[in-house]
Structures are given as C-alpha cells and as structure tokens.
C-alpha positions as CSV (number, residue, x, y, z in Angstrom):
1,M,0.0,0.0,0.0
2,L,1.4,3.4,-1.0
3,V,0.1,6.8,0.0
4,H,0.8,10.4,-0.9
5,S,0.5,12.7,2.0
6,G,-0.4,15.8,0.1
7,G,1.9,18.8,0.6
8,A,4.0,16.9,3.1
9,G,5.6,15.0,0.2
10,Y,7.6,18.1,-0.7
11,L,9.4,17.8,2.6
12,F,10.9,14.5,1.6
13,P,13.5,14.9,-1.1
14,W,13.2,11.2,-2.3
15,A,9.3,11.3,-2.6
16,V,7.8,12.1,-6.0
17,H,4.4,10.4,-6.1
18,F,4.2,8.5,-2.8
19,T,5.5,9.4,0.7
20,H,4.5,6.4,2.8
21,T,4.2,2.6,2.6
22,G,2.3,0.1,4.5
23,I,1.4,-3.6,4.2
24,Y,-2.2,-4.8,4.3
25,D,-2.5,-7.2,7.2
26,G,-6.0,-8.4,6.7
27,N,-9.1,-7.6,8.8
28,N,-8.8,-3.9,7.8
29,M,-5.4,-3.5,9.5
30,V,-2.1,-2.1,8.1
31,Y,1.4,-3.1,9.2
32,E,3.7,-0.1,8.9
33,S,6.6,1.9,10.4
34,I,5.9,5.5,11.4
35,G,7.9,8.0,13.4
36,S,7.1,6.2,16.7
37,G,8.0,2.8,15.3
38,V,6.7,-0.4,13.7
39,Q,3.0,-1.0,14.4
40,V,-0.3,-2.4,13.3
41,Q,-3.2,0.0,13.0
42,S,-6.6,0.3,11.5
43,I,-6.9,1.0,7.8
44,E,-9.3,3.8,8.8
45,E,-6.1,5.8,9.5
46,W,-5.4,5.6,5.7
47,K,-8.8,6.8,4.7
48,G,-9.0,10.5,3.8
49,K,-5.6,10.5,2.2
50,S,-5.7,12.2,-1.2
51,N,-4.0,9.5,-3.2
52,Y,-3.1,6.0,-2.5
53,A,-2.5,2.8,-4.3
54,F,-2.7,-0.9,-3.5
55,G,-0.4,-3.3,-5.3
56,R,0.3,-7.0,-5.1
57,N,3.2,-9.3,-5.9
58,K,2.5,-11.1,-9.2
59,L,5.3,-13.7,-8.7
60,K,4.5,-15.2,-5.3
61,P,1.4,-16.8,-3.9
62,Q,-0.4,-14.9,-1.2
63,S,0.3,-17.6,1.3
64,E,4.1,-17.0,1.0
65,I,3.6,-13.2,1.4
66,V,1.4,-13.8,4.5
67,A,4.0,-16.1,6.0
68,S,6.8,-13.5,5.4
69,L,4.6,-10.8,7.0
70,D,4.0,-13.0,10.0
71,R,7.8,-13.5,10.3
72,A,8.3,-9.8,10.1
73,K,5.7,-9.2,12.8
74,L,7.6,-11.6,15.1
75,K,10.9,-10.0,14.4
76,Y,9.9,-6.3,14.5
77,G,6.8,-6.4,16.7
78,T,3.4,-4.8,16.2
79,A,3.3,-2.2,19.0
80,R,6.3,0.0,18.3
81,Q,9.0,-2.4,19.7
82,T,11.2,-1.6,16.7
83,K,12.0,2.1,16.3
84,Y,11.9,4.1,13.0
85,N,15.0,4.1,10.9
86,L,16.1,7.7,10.5
87,N,19.1,6.7,8.4
88,F,17.3,6.4,5.0
89,P,20.2,5.2,3.0
90,D,20.6,2.1,5.2
91,K,17.8,-0.3,4.3
92,T,19.7,-3.4,5.5
93,R,19.7,-2.7,9.2
94,D,17.2,-4.6,11.5
95,D,17.3,-2.6,14.7
96,A,15.2,0.2,13.1
97,V,13.1,0.3,10.0
98,Y,11.4,3.0,7.9
99,C,8.1,2.3,6.1
100,S,9.3,1.3,2.6
101,Q,12.2,-0.6,4.2
102,L,9.7,-2.7,6.1
103,A,7.7,-3.5,3.0
104,W,10.9,-4.3,1.2
105,K,12.0,-6.7,4.0
106,V,8.6,-8.6,3.8
107,Q,9.0,-9.0,0.1
108,I,12.7,-10.0,0.3
109,G,11.5,-12.7,2.7
110,V,9.9,-14.4,-0.3
111,G,12.7,-13.7,-2.7
112,S,11.2,-10.6,-4.4
113,D,13.3,-7.4,-4.5
114,I,10.9,-4.5,-4.8
115,D,13.6,-1.9,-4.7
116,S,13.3,-1.1,-8.4
117,N,16.1,1.5,-8.7
118,S,14.0,2.6,-11.7
119,P,15.6,5.1,-14.1
120,K,12.3,6.8,-14.4
121,W,12.1,7.3,-10.6
122,F,15.7,8.7,-10.6
123,A,14.9,11.1,-13.4
124,L,11.7,12.4,-11.6
125,F,13.7,12.5,-8.3
126,A,16.5,14.6,-9.9
127,L,14.0,17.0,-11.6
128,K,12.1,17.5,-8.3
129,N,15.4,18.3,-6.5
130,L,16.9,20.6,-9.1
131,Y,16.2,23.6,-6.9
132,V,18.9,22.4,-4.4
133,G,21.5,22.5,-7.2
134,P,23.3,19.9,-9.3
135,V,25.9,19.0,-6.6
136,A,23.3,18.5,-3.9
137,T,21.0,16.6,-6.3
138,G,24.0,14.3,-7.2
139,I,24.7,13.6,-3.6
140,L,21.0,12.8,-3.0
141,I,20.9,10.4,-5.9
142,L,24.1,8.7,-4.7
143,T,22.5,8.2,-1.2
144,V,19.4,6.5,-2.6
145,L,20.9,4.8,-5.6
146,R,21.3,1.3,-4.1
147,P,21.2,1.2,-0.3
148,A,17.8,2.8,0.2
149,V,14.3,1.9,-1.0
150,A,11.7,4.7,-1.4
151,P,8.0,4.3,-1.7
152,D,8.2,5.4,-5.4
153,E,10.7,2.7,-6.1
154,I,8.2,0.2,-4.9
155,Y,5.7,1.7,-7.2
156,Y,8.1,1.2,-10.2
157,A,9.1,-2.4,-9.1
158,T,8.5,-5.0,-11.8
159,D,7.4,-7.6,-9.2
160,V,4.3,-5.5,-8.3
161,L,1.3,-5.6,-10.5
162,D,-2.3,-4.5,-10.6
163,F,-2.2,-1.2,-8.8
164,Y,-5.6,0.0,-7.7
165,Y,-5.8,3.8,-7.1
166,I,-7.9,5.9,-4.8
167,G,-7.6,9.5,-5.9
168,A,-5.4,10.7,-8.8
169,N,-3.1,8.2,-10.5
170,P,0.6,9.3,-10.4
C-alpha cells in the first residue's frame, strides 16, 4: 500500500508520487513503520488521504507473502517495539526500519526485490530536487541509488502488478 501525504511530500527529497508505505495485514489492518516505530493500526487511518495505491506481488502466492509478513511481525513487533530508521540510505539494518524498508523486507523474505532502482524514478527525483543545485542533487541520488528503498521505487518495481488507485493516478 502506498500513500501520498499531500503537501508533506515536498518535505521528503526522495518522494515524488508516494510518501508512505504500509502492508495490508487483513481484517482492515495495516502493518507499517511510522515515526514512533513499527505498528499495526486500522486501515481507517489511511482513509481520507488524497492519493493511495494498493499493489500485489505477481510472482509469489499470497500464502508466502502472509508467512513472510508473520515472520516480520515476530521480528519487528506490532506495537512500536522496533524504532523508526532515520538513516534512510541504510535499508539493511534490522534494529530500526522505515516504512518502505519494512515492505521491502517482507518481500525480500519471499525472494522478491521490490527496490526497483528505476531510471524513471531517478529522473523524476532529480527533476524534483533541481532547486537544491546539481551537486546536492547528485549527492541525494548517490545516497538513494542502491542502499535505500523509497515508496516510489516500490511503485516502479516489476514484481508489483495490478495497482488499484484511490484519488489521482501518479
């Protein structure tokens, strides 16, 4: 699940279309990492957002995804036991995770790498950040080129198919 938080997206240099990622956990619940840590919360919290998309893995059966999600919940908890990862470029750490890193870890658990590193995303990312200058944009691109996974990179991942949109499509 991907969401664009309206004007807040402009605060995140790596966000073009989407600013937050969560994983549908069944029973109208979402597994996500927010500023206070990894948690499960009601999907009602997602309602009212201007734009969001639901996607699914086209390569793996739902049972494998659910099993990987269950392993992640055991590892990271569901009530903020694992803190939020403020070091965006480091997607491999386990002591703290950010939202799209958590979704990436669940998918890696079934052998699907949803960190697309899409050239289209990098081009949009660079255009969005031109105002900070070419050197700063180059540094930003280098910090997210491989070691990070942004919500927009998940959107461009080839393993994800059949996006369903609420609000405007990106």
